[in-house]
C-alpha positions in Angstrom: 30.4 28.4 15.2 28.1 27.5 18.1 25.1 29.5 19.2 22.5 29.1 21.9 19.3 30.8 22.9 18.8 32.6 26.3 15.0 33.0 25.9 12.0 32.3 23.8 11.7 33.8 20.3 8.4 35.1 19.0 8.1 35.5 15.2 7.1 38.6 13.3 5.2 38.8 10.1 7.3 38.3 6.9 10.4 36.9 8.6 11.9 33.5 9.5 12.6 32.9 13.2 16.3 32.0 12.6 18.1 31.8 9.3 21.5 30.0 9.1 23.6 31.0 6.1 27.0 29.5 7.1 28.6 26.1 7.1 29.4 24.1 10.3 26.9 25.8 12.6 25.5 24.3 15.8 22.3 25.9 17.2 21.3 24.9 20.8 17.7 26.1 21.5 18.6 25.5 25.2 15.0 24.3 26.0 13.4 27.4 24.6 10.5 28.0 22.1 10.5 29.5 18.6 6.9 30.5 18.2 5.2 31.8 15.0 2.4 34.4 14.9 -0.9 34.4 12.9 -0.8 35.5 9.3 3.0 35.6 9.2 3.3 34.2 5.7 5.3 31.1 4.5 8.3 31.5 6.8 10.1 28.8 8.9 11.1 28.6 12.5 14.6 27.7 11.5 15.7 27.9 7.8 19.1 26.8 6.7 20.4 28.3 3.4 24.1 27.4 4.0 26.2 26.9 0.9 27.2 23.4 -0.1 30.7 21.9 -0.1 33.0 20.5 2.6 31.7 21.1 6.1 28.2 21.7 5.1 26.7 20.3 8.3 24.2 22.2 10.5 23.1 20.9 13.9 20.0 22.0 15.9 19.0 20.6 19.2 17.0 20.9 22.5 13.9 23.0 21.9 10.6 23.5 20.1 9.5 25.2 16.9 5.8 25.7 16.6 3.1 27.6 14.7 5.3 28.8 11.9 3.7 29.7 8.5 5.8 27.1 6.6 8.0 24.4 8.2 9.2 24.2 11.7 12.8 23.4 10.6 13.7 23.4 6.9 17.0 22.6 5.2 16.2 22.9 1.5 18.5 22.0 -1.4 19.0 25.4 -3.0 20.8 25.6 -6.4 22.5 22.3 -5.7 23.9 23.4 -2.3 23.7 20.1 -0.3 23.5 20.6 3.5 23.5 17.7 5.9 21.3 18.3 8.9 21.6 16.8 12.4 18.6 17.3 14.7 18.4 16.2 18.3 15.6 16.5 20.8 13.5 18.9 18.7 9.7 19.3 19.0 8.0 20.6 15.9 4.3 21.3 16.4 1.4 23.0 14.6 3.5 24.3 11.7 1.6 25.1 8.4 3.7 22.6 6.3 6.2 20.0 7.4 7.3 19.8 11.0 10.9 18.9 9.9 12.2 18.8 6.3 15.8 18.0 5.6 16.7 17.8 1.9 20.4 17.0 2.3 21.5 13.4 2.1 23.0 11.7 5.1 21.0 13.7 7.7 20.3 12.4 11.2 17.2 13.0 13.2 17.1 11.6 16.8 14.8 12.0 19.7 12.5 14.4 18.0 8.7 14.8 18.1 6.6 16.2 15.3 2.9 16.6 15.6 -0.2 18.5 14.4 1.7 19.9 11.4 -0.2 20.7 8.1 1.8 18.3 6.0 4.4 15.6 7.0 5.8 15.2 10.4 9.4 14.4 9.3 10.5 14.5 5.7 14.1 13.6 4.9 16.4 12.8 2.0 18.4 9.7 1.0 21.0 7.8 3.1 19.6 9.4 6.3 18.7 8.1 9.7 15.7 8.7 11.9 15.8 7.1 15.4 13.7 7.3 18.5 11.3 9.8 17.0 7.5 10.3 17.2 5.2 11.7 14.5 1.6 12.1 15.6 -1.6 13.6 14.1 0.0 15.3 11.1 -2.1 16.2 8.1 0.2 14.3 5.8 2.4 11.3 6.5 4.1 10.7 9.8 7.7 10.0 8.6 8.7 10.2 4.9 12.1 9.1 3.6 14.0 9.0 0.3 16.0 6.0 -0.7 18.4 3.9 1.5 17.4 5.4 4.9 17.4 3.7 8.3 14.4 4.2 10.6 14.9 2.8 14.1 12.5 2.6 17.0 10.1 5.3 15.8 6.4 5.6 16.2 3.7 7.3 14.1 0.0 7.6 15.1 -3.1 9.4 13.9 -1.6 10.8 10.7 -3.9 11.6 7.8 -1.8 9.6 5.3 0.6 6.7 6.1 2.5 6.5 9.3 5.7 5.7 7.4 6.3 6.2 3.7 9.7 5.0 2.6 11.6 4.9 -0.7 13.5 2.0 -2.1 16.2 0.2 0.0 15.1 1.5 3.4 15.3 -0.4 6.6 12.7 -0.1 9.4 13.4 -1.7 12.7 11.1 -1.9 15.8 8.8 0.8 14.6 5.1 1.2 15.4 2.3 2.6 13.3 -1.1 3.1 14.9 -4.4 4.7 13.6 -2.9 6.2 10.4 -4.4 5.7 6.9 -1.9 2.9 6.1 0.6 1.9 8.7 3.7 1.3 6.6 4.1 1.9 2.8 7.3 1.4 0.9 8.9 1.1 -2.5 11.0 -1.8 -3.6 13.7 -3.4 -1.5 12.6 -2.1 1.9 13.1 -4.3 5.0 10.6 -4.3 7.9 11.8 -6.1 11.0 10.0 -6.3 14.4 7.5 -3.6 13.3 3.9 -3.3 14.6 1.0 -2.1 12.5 -2.0 -1.6 14.8 -5.5 -0.3 14.1 -4.7 1.6 10.9 -7.6 2.8 8.8 -6.2 1.1 5.6 -3.6 -1.7 5.4 -1.1 -2.4 8.1 2.0 -2.9 5.9 2.2 -2.4 2.2 5.4 -4.0 0.8 6.4 -3.8 -2.9 9.0 -5.4 -5.2 11.9 -7.1 -3.5 10.9 -6.1 0.1 11.0 -8.3 3.2 8.6 -8.2 6.1 9.9 -10.3 9.0 8.8 -10.8 12.6 6.2 -8.1 12.4 2.7 -7.8 13.9 -0.3 -6.6 12.0 -3.4 -6.3 14.2 -7.0 -5.1 13.7 -6.3 -3.0 10.6 -9.3 -2.0 8.6 -8.1 -3.5 5.3 -5.4 -6.2 5.0 -2.9 -6.8 7.7 0.0 -7.1 5.2 -0.2 -6.6 1.4 2.9 -7.8 -0.5 3.9 -7.7 -4.1 7.0 -9.7 -5.3 8.1 -9.7 -1.6 8.8 -12.1 1.3 6.6 -12.2 4.4 7.9 -14.5 7.1 7.4 -15.2 10.8 4.8 -12.5 11.2 1.7 -12.5 13.5 -1.3 -11.3 11.6 -4.6 -11.1 13.6 -8.1 -9.8 13.4 -7.7 -7.6 10.3 -11.0 -6.7 8.6 -10.3 -7.7 5.0 -7.6 -10.4 4.8 -4.6 -11.3 6.9 -1.9 -11.5 4.2 -2.6 -10.5 0.6 0.1 -11.7 -1.7 0.2 -11.0 -5.4 2.7 -12.7 -7.8 6.2 -13.9 -7.0 5.9 -13.7 -3.2 7.1 -16.0 -0.4 4.8 -16.4 2.5 6.5 -18.5 5.1 6.1 -19.4 8.8 3.4 -16.8 9.6 0.7 -17.1 12.2 -2.7 -15.8 11.0 -5.8 -15.8 13.1 -9.3 -14.4 12.9 -8.8 -12.3 9.8 -11.5 -11.4 7.2 -14.5 -10.5 9.3 -15.4 -7.5 7.1 -15.1 -6.6 3.4 -12.8 -8.6 1.1 -12.3 -12.3 0.5 -12.2 -13.2 4.2 -9.0 -15.1 4.1 -6.1 -15.5 6.5 -3.8 -15.7 3.4 -5.0 -14.6 0.0 -2.8 -15.3 -3.1 -3.9 -13.5 -6.2 -1.0 -14.1 -8.6 1.3 -16.9 -9.9 4.7 -18.1 -8.7 4.0 -17.6 -5.0 5.3 -20.0 -2.3 3.1 -20.5 0.7 4.8 -22.7 3.3 4.7 -23.5 7.0 2.0 -21.0 8.0 -0.4 -21.5 10.9 -3.9 -20.3 10.1 -7.2 -20.4 12.1 -10.6 -18.8 12.4 -10.9 -16.9 9.2 -14.3 -16.3 7.6 -13.1 -18.1 4.4 -10.5 -20.8 4.2 -7.0 -19.6 3.3 -6.5 -19.5 -0.5 -3.2 -20.2 -2.1 -2.1 -20.8 -5.7 1.6 -21.5 -6.1 
């Protein structure tokens, strides 16, 4: 059924704020707060322990979960019971572990904000979607996904680890990562399109086997702007990164990029640095690096 709050909920020691044990539940926080208390133990603001099977979808929307002793909202995979979560307009703040954790595949998180949590801001399972969300100043990663997820128009800033950490086959579109450790970090087959990696403390975008980085911007990152392995980097703007602009190991394609003013700190000082064999470097525009661009194809 459908349920809604009529006021704020303050937690008590040794209990979750709300526990959902049925299928097909919609919870509307109705703009109210679920607030944990000090020394409450490892308990969630909202915990879903619904059984698996047909109709195992739980929706929560329109409110905040903060200061809980474990996760703000958690939908674990208990004994193989797969629950798909749908979260809309949730704020998860200052929880001891993840702000939002959904372990059921095919989940959807839209319009949510997760910040100042002790681990990841948003952590979701495979074949899920995260759209129009913000993850700031978390002590882990901003947004973490399993395989084959779609991340659209999200931002991550000031997280202790990567802004975005994605598994194989994920697609990231129009996302922004600022002042994290690394901006974007992904396993094989990820696609980054129109993304912006700005002023991260490590590398802007780290792409591995079979990935594509296209029409992205990497600007004033502390290490490389883009680091690629067995991947394609094309039509990107890579400017004023401290180590190198684009670092490509073997079996890469680096095509049509604009690289300017990279390499003014540690590293080889190149706009484009190629460190392995069988890499194609073609049609790039490079200027004002400390060292000349280096390419071996």
